[in-house]
C-alpha positions as CSV (number, residue, x, y, z in Angstrom):
1,X,0.0,0.0,0.0
2,X,1.0,3.6,-0.6
3,X,0.0,7.1,0.2
4,X,-0.6,9.7,-2.3
5,X,2.8,11.2,-1.5
6,X,4.4,7.8,-1.9
7,X,2.8,7.7,-5.5
8,X,4.2,11.3,-6.2
9,X,7.8,10.3,-5.2
10,X,7.8,6.9,-7.2
11,X,6.0,8.4,-10.3
12,X,6.7,12.1,-10.4
13,X,5.7,12.4,-14.1
14,X,2.5,10.5,-13.8
15,X,1.1,11.9,-10.5
16,X,0.6,15.4,-11.8
17,X,-1.5,14.1,-14.6
18,X,-3.6,11.7,-12.4
19,X,-4.4,14.6,-9.8
20,X,-5.3,17.1,-12.6
21,X,-7.7,14.6,-13.9
22,X,-9.3,14.1,-10.6
23,X,-9.3,18.0,-9.8
24,X,-10.9,18.8,-13.2
25,X,-14.2,17.9,-11.9
26,X,-15.9,17.5,-8.4
27,X,-17.8,14.1,-8.8
28,X,-16.3,10.8,-9.5
29,X,-17.4,7.2,-9.4
30,X,-16.5,4.9,-6.5
31,X,-16.7,1.2,-6.8
32,X,-17.1,-0.8,-3.5
33,X,-18.1,-4.2,-2.5
34,X,-21.6,-5.2,-1.2
35,X,-21.9,-7.7,1.7
36,X,-22.5,-10.7,-0.7
37,X,-19.3,-9.6,-2.6
38,X,-21.0,-7.9,-5.6
39,X,-19.9,-4.5,-6.9
40,X,-21.6,-1.5,-6.2
41,X,-21.0,2.1,-7.7
42,X,-21.6,5.2,-6.1
43,X,-21.1,9.0,-6.9
44,X,-18.3,10.4,-4.6
45,X,-16.0,13.4,-4.1
46,X,-12.5,13.1,-2.8
47,X,-9.7,15.5,-1.5
48,X,-6.0,15.5,-1.9
49,X,-4.9,16.5,1.9
50,X,-1.4,16.3,2.9
51,X,0.3,12.9,2.1
52,X,-3.2,11.5,1.5
53,X,-6.1,11.1,-0.7
54,X,-9.3,11.4,1.6
55,X,-12.7,10.4,0.7
56,X,-15.9,11.7,2.9
57,X,-19.1,10.1,3.0
58,X,-22.5,10.8,4.9
59,X,-22.9,9.2,8.3
60,X,-24.3,5.6,8.0
61,X,-24.2,5.7,4.1
62,X,-24.3,2.3,2.1
63,X,-21.0,3.6,0.7
64,X,-19.5,3.9,4.1
65,X,-21.0,0.7,5.4
66,X,-19.4,-1.0,2.5
67,X,-15.9,0.3,3.1
68,X,-16.2,-0.2,6.8
69,X,-17.0,-4.0,6.1
70,X,-14.3,-4.4,3.2
71,X,-12.2,-1.6,2.5
72,X,-11.3,-2.4,-1.0
73,X,-12.1,0.1,-3.7
74,X,-11.8,1.5,-7.0
75,X,-12.5,5.2,-8.0
76,X,-12.6,6.4,-11.6
77,X,-12.2,10.1,-12.4
78,X,-15.1,11.8,-14.1
79,X,-14.6,10.9,-17.6
80,X,-15.1,14.5,-19.0
81,X,-16.2,14.7,-22.5
82,X,-15.5,12.5,-25.7
83,X,-12.3,14.1,-26.6
84,X,-10.2,12.4,-23.8
85,X,-8.8,15.8,-23.1
86,X,-6.6,15.4,-19.9
87,X,-6.9,11.8,-20.2
88,X,-8.6,9.2,-17.8
89,X,-7.5,8.2,-14.3
90,X,-8.3,5.3,-11.6
91,X,-7.1,4.6,-8.1
92,X,-7.5,1.3,-6.4
93,X,-6.5,0.0,-3.0
94,X,-7.9,0.1,0.6
95,X,-10.0,2.8,2.4
96,X,-9.2,3.0,5.9
97,X,-11.5,4.7,8.2
98,X,-10.4,7.6,10.3
99,X,-11.7,7.3,13.7
100,X,-9.2,9.3,15.8
101,X,-10.9,12.6,16.9
102,X,-7.4,14.5,16.3
103,X,-7.1,13.3,12.7
104,X,-10.8,13.8,12.1
105,X,-10.4,17.5,13.3
106,X,-7.3,17.9,11.0
107,X,-9.3,16.4,8.1
108,X,-12.0,18.9,8.7
109,X,-9.7,21.7,9.0
110,X,-8.2,21.1,5.5
111,X,-11.6,21.0,3.8
112,X,-12.9,23.9,1.7
113,X,-15.9,23.9,4.1
114,X,-16.9,21.5,7.0
115,X,-19.2,18.5,6.3
116,X,-23.1,19.8,6.8
117,X,-24.0,16.5,8.7
118,X,-22.3,13.9,10.8
119,X,-19.8,12.0,8.4
120,X,-17.2,9.1,7.8
121,X,-13.8,10.1,6.5
122,X,-11.4,7.5,5.0
123,X,-7.8,7.6,3.7
124,X,-7.3,5.8,0.6
125,X,-4.2,3.8,0.6
126,X,-3.2,3.1,-3.2
127,X,-2.4,-0.4,-4.5
128,X,-2.7,0.7,-8.3
129,X,-3.0,3.9,-10.3
130,X,-3.7,3.9,-13.9
131,X,-3.8,6.8,-16.4
132,X,-5.1,6.5,-20.0
133,X,-4.2,9.4,-22.2
134,X,-3.7,10.3,-25.9
135,X,0.2,11.1,-26.8
136,X,1.5,11.7,-30.1
137,X,-1.6,10.4,-31.8
138,X,-1.5,7.1,-29.9
139,X,-3.6,5.8,-26.9
140,X,-1.3,5.0,-23.9
141,X,-2.1,3.3,-20.7
142,X,0.3,4.2,-17.6
143,X,0.1,1.6,-14.8
144,X,1.8,2.0,-11.3
145,X,1.9,-0.3,-8.5
146,X,4.1,0.8,-5.3
147,X,7.6,-0.2,-5.3
148,X,7.6,-0.8,-9.3
149,X,8.5,1.5,-12.2
150,X,5.4,2.9,-14.4
151,X,4.6,0.4,-17.0
152,X,3.7,2.2,-20.2
153,X,1.6,0.3,-22.7
154,X,0.7,1.6,-26.3
155,X,-3.0,0.5,-27.2
156,X,-2.9,2.0,-30.7
């Protein structure tokens, strides 16, 4: 597992592309696992705070219950339009709920505005980052795992 900061250090050329893709739009698609193991997708927002990628959720939401039960997740950046401008990015790994009051207070202090209702906060520990983009007229996939160099795959 790795923090966002770890990813930035290991993939300094890729990290800004991925971050720009996630910061280009507010809403993204989060995949979690239901109690029976089947997938569930939810709209979500996320924030880059310090060394971490953080995700908030309304208190008691289905999304939060899924992540509490099984922290595995995948989050897909808002796809934008059909031009693929800025590419397409995905993160996957394990969500870890923040329950320590000091950590929660620090999380809220770093948000643009505090959550309007009780909430859950999760740190996203990364196992994989994928970015697909157009470069020199070709479609490229950039694939990163902690401790390994970025893999570049030309699709066409």
